[in-house]
N, C-alpha and C positions, 0 to 999 in steps of 0.2 A: 385572471388569465386561466384558460384550460390547457393543461400540460400533460402530455404522455411521455413517460420515460421508458425506453427499451434498454434493459440492462440485466446483468446478474442481480438478483435480489432474493429476499426470503421467499421460499424456504431453502434457498441455496446458502452456502456459507462462504466466508472469505472476505478479504478486504474490500473488493469491489461491491459486493452485497451490502456490507456494512456502510460504505460510502453512500450507496443508493438510499439506504434507510434514513441516514442523516439528512441527505439532500431533500428527500421526500418530506421529512418532518419540518425543515426550515422553509421549504416552499409553502407548505400548508400554513405555517405560522405567519407568513407574509400575506395570507388570504388567497392564495392560488388553489385551484381545484386540480388535483393530481391523480392520475391513474398510471400504474406501473404494469408493464408487460415483461415477463421473465421466462426463464427456461424450465421445462420439465426434465430436460436432459441437456446440460451445458457442454459436457464433453463425452464422446463415446469412451467406454471403459478402457479400450485399447490405448487411448491417448491421455488417460488420467492416472498419474502415478500415486495419488493419495489413497486414503482409506475409504472415504466417503465424500460425496459432493453436497450432502444435506446438512443443514444447520441443526444441531442437537442442543444448543444453548437455551436455557430457560429465560434469557434476557428479553424482556418485552420490547426494548427499544429497537431491535432488529426485525420484529415481527409485524412488518407493515403489510397492508392488503396488496395483493398482486394478482394479475391474471396469468396463470401458469399455462403457457401455450407452446412456447418455442422448443424445438429440437435443432440443435446447431447444424445437423447434417440432413434433416428431413425437410425438403423444400416446401412441401404442402403446408407445413406449420408456419412458414414465413408469410404465405398468402393469407392463412387464417388470422395471424397476428395483424397484418395490414388491414384486413377487413374490419377487425374489432376496433382498431385505432380509428379508421375512417368513421365508424358508427359513433364514436365518442366525439368526433369533430373538434379536435384540439386546435388551439391557436399556435402551439409550439410542440414540436416533436424532438425530444432530447435522447441522445445515445451516450452511454459511457463506453469509450473505445480504449482497449488495452492490448489487443493482439490481432494480427491479420487473419487468424483462424476464423474470426467472426465477421470479416469484411463482406463476404458474400451474402450472409444473412442480413446484416444491418443495411448494406447498400441497396439490397432488394426491397426491403421494407420501406426505406426512405423514398425510393423511386415510386413504389406503388401507391404510397399514401400521397405523395405530392402530385402524382398524375391525376388524381380525382378529387383532391381536396386542397384548397388554398391554405397552406400551412408553412411556417418557418421551421427549418430543421437545423439543429445544432449538435455538435459533438463536444463532450468533455474529454479531452485527450489525456489519458494517464500515461500511455506510450503512443508514439507514432511508428517509429522503427523499433522493433522488439530487441530485447537483450540477446536472445539466441536466434540469430537471423537464418532465414531459409530462402531458397531460390523462389522468387515470385512475391516476396513480402511487399516490396514497394509497388508493384503493379496492383495487387489486391487492395492495398491501403489507399492508393490514389483513387481507385475506382469507387471505393466506399465513401471517401471523404469529399470527392469533388461535387457530390449532390447537395452538400450542406450549405447553408446560408451563413453560418458563423462557427467559431471554435472558441473553446476556453482551453488554454494551456496552463500548466502549473509549475513548470520550470523552464530555464533558458534553453536547456538541451532539447526539450520537446518542442519549444518554439522554433528552434533552428530546424528540427527535423520536419516540422510542418511546412515551414517555408521553402525547404529544399524540394518538397513535393508539390506545393500549391503556393507559389511566390506571391499571389495576390490575395490570399486568404484574409477574410475579416476575422479578427480575433482579439481577445484580451488575455493578458497574462496575470492570473490571480493565484497566489500561492495556495497549495493544498491545505485546507482547513484542518484543525486538531480533530483527532478521534477522541471525543469526550464521553464515550458510552461505557467506560470500563470501571466506573465506581471511583471511590475516593482513595487517596494515598494512605497507606497504613504506616504506623511507626515501623522503622526499619527492622528492628529486632523482633517485633511481633510477627512480621511477614516471614523472616528467616526461621522462626520457630515453627510457624505453620507448614513451611516447606522442608523442615528438618535440615536446614543448612547451618553447618557449624563453622563459620569463618567470620572474621572481622571485616573482610574486604571481599566484595562479589562483583564480578563483571557479568554483564548479560549479553548474550547473542539471542535474538528473538526473531521468529518468523520461519516460513517454509525454508528448508535447506535445499538449495540448488547450487550448482557449480559456480555460477557468476557472483554469488554472494560471499565467496572467499572465506568460509569458515576454516578451511584448511590453513589459510594464512594466519589466522588468529591462533589456531592450535600450535602452529610452528613458532609463533611469538611467545608462547607460554614459558618455555624454559628460560628465556632472557628476562621475562617479567619476574619470574620466580627467584632469579638470582638476586633480585633487589627488593622485591615486595612479595610477601606471602598473601596470596589471594586464591579464590576459586573462580572458575569459569562455569557459568550456568548457561547451558545450551537448551533452548525451548523451542520446539517446532517440529512439524512433521517433515520427515525426509522424502524429497522428491527424487532421490537418487540413492546409490548404494550406501547404506548406513555403515556396513562393516568396514569400509576403507577408512572411515573416520575413527571408529573405534580402534582399528589396527594402528593408525597413526598415533593416537593417544597412548596406547600401550607401548609402542616402540620408543616414544619419547619419554616414557616413565612418568606420565601425567595422570594416571588412573585415579589417584587420590585427590586431584586438583581440578578435575572436570566432571561436572554433573550434567547428564543428558536426560532431558524429558522429551522423548521422541513421539510426541502426540500433538494434535491440534488442540489448542487450549480454549475451552469455552469462555465467552465474554466475561462471566461473572467470576472467573479465576485470574484473569489477566492482571488485575491490580496487584496481586500477591507477588508476582515475579518482578514487576517493575518497582514495587515498594522495597523488595528485598535488595535490589541492586544499588551500587554506588554510581555506576556509569554504564551506558549502553554502547556497545561497540558494533559498528557496521563496516566490516572490512571488504566491501564490495569490489569486484573486479570491473564491473560496469553497472550503470544505473541511469535512470532518468530522474526519478525522485524515489522517496520511500515513505510509506505510511507509518513505518516503525518510528521514525523521528517525530512524527506528529503524535504518536502514542506516548513516547518518552517525554515530550514537551508538556503534554497534559499533566503528567506527574512531576513536572519540574526536574527531570533527570537529564544530566548532561550527556553528550554523545561524542564518541570518537569515531570519525568517519574517514573514508578515503575520498580524494579529490576526483570523483567521477560524477557525471550527470549533474543533477541539481543539488547534490547533498551539501556542497560548500555554500550554496545560496541560503540554506536554512541554518546550518551549524556555523556560527560566527567564530573564526579563529581566535582562541584565547579569551573568548567572551562567554560562549555557551558550550564550548567544547573544543576539541582539536580536530584539525583536518590534516591528514597525512597523505603522502603519494601512494598510489595503489601498488599491489604486488610486492610489497616490502614488509615482511614480518618484523625486521628490526625497527622500522619507523613506527609500526604499530606498538611494539614493546616500549619504545622510548616515550610515546605519548601516554601509555598507561602508567609507566613509572612516574613520569612528570606530574600526571594527575594526582597521584597519591603524595609524592614527596613535596609538592608545592601546595598541598591541601586546597585543591581547586573546587571542591564540591559545593561548598556554601556559596562561594562567589559566583560560580557558573549557574547554580540554581536560581539565585536572585536575579541574574541577567535574563534567564529564560522567562521568568515570571514577568518581567517588564516587556520582553520581546514578543510573547506569544499572542498578544492582542491582534498582531498582523494576520493571524491564521484564522480568519473569521468565516463562518458559514454565511453570515449576513452579507459579507462583501461578495461572496460567490454568487448568491441569489441576485443581488443588485446587478452584477455584471451580466448574468444570463438574461435578465429581463431587458436591460439596456441594449444588449446586442440583438435581441429578437425584435426590437421596434423598427 
């Protein structure tokens, strides 16, 4: 099958770009011919809070071939992309959809291609309704998605959001596959030595820092944790909001010696060091649909403590592969961390993850896409 993918992809960085690279590789492995169309500018600088949109990692697994055409706000590039796709004459046109900002671009391309070429169009929905909602999101999303022939959703929350907008949508629910491009697990002490972390117990918060991810709740939980367990919190990720307010909170709570902040986007080839150094990964999110962070953690057999929002509780099994606590509750987070250590859960949870993670397969995703496109 000839497949065109329209998405964030190399040379751009980030979770969606990495997802596209892995999807490309697995589609090709199954014998499909794939061409990727991506952005030369994904976000105008005014709307991008990070340091750079471009991939600087030396990891070859993300360096897939792509046609770099699109500008998210320059409509003439949408027409150029549609023309390029029509020339390729794909059997299937796939979009990764994660926020309404891209709805006009994606919806226009889908309509232009389908108008002049017989092709099935599908959306892989990472989000349907975004975490941080704005006026008009539902209208834009419905307009972009209604042109599609099918959808893939990866959590029950996204499934429900899709059906709220398109009740008759044709779709399959396939769990988000593992991110397995980050190398091998290191021995824990080796990883801690590499990172100069001097602690017998390490919690990890990983990923972009935005308000909905609840880092402040985990910081507020730390004093209660430290009353019972001596540990360090390792915060790794680029701040998409004011970093100073977090540092001030850490200082005010007397946590300076117990919290390590690595406030940068981490290249792929270094990710394994941080997960290898950790005992458990904590996701204290205030809202979510799903999270690729759990899929990274599971690749390394690392347990997770998550809040009961979105699809997180679908992936983290209570008292089997981690703990699920109620959101917006620092005491609940603290109790789960203390229980993790005092009940010596790590080995038991890691073994369960190793048994469980076969569910999160790229081959299953590929099979679903091809089945839906028939």
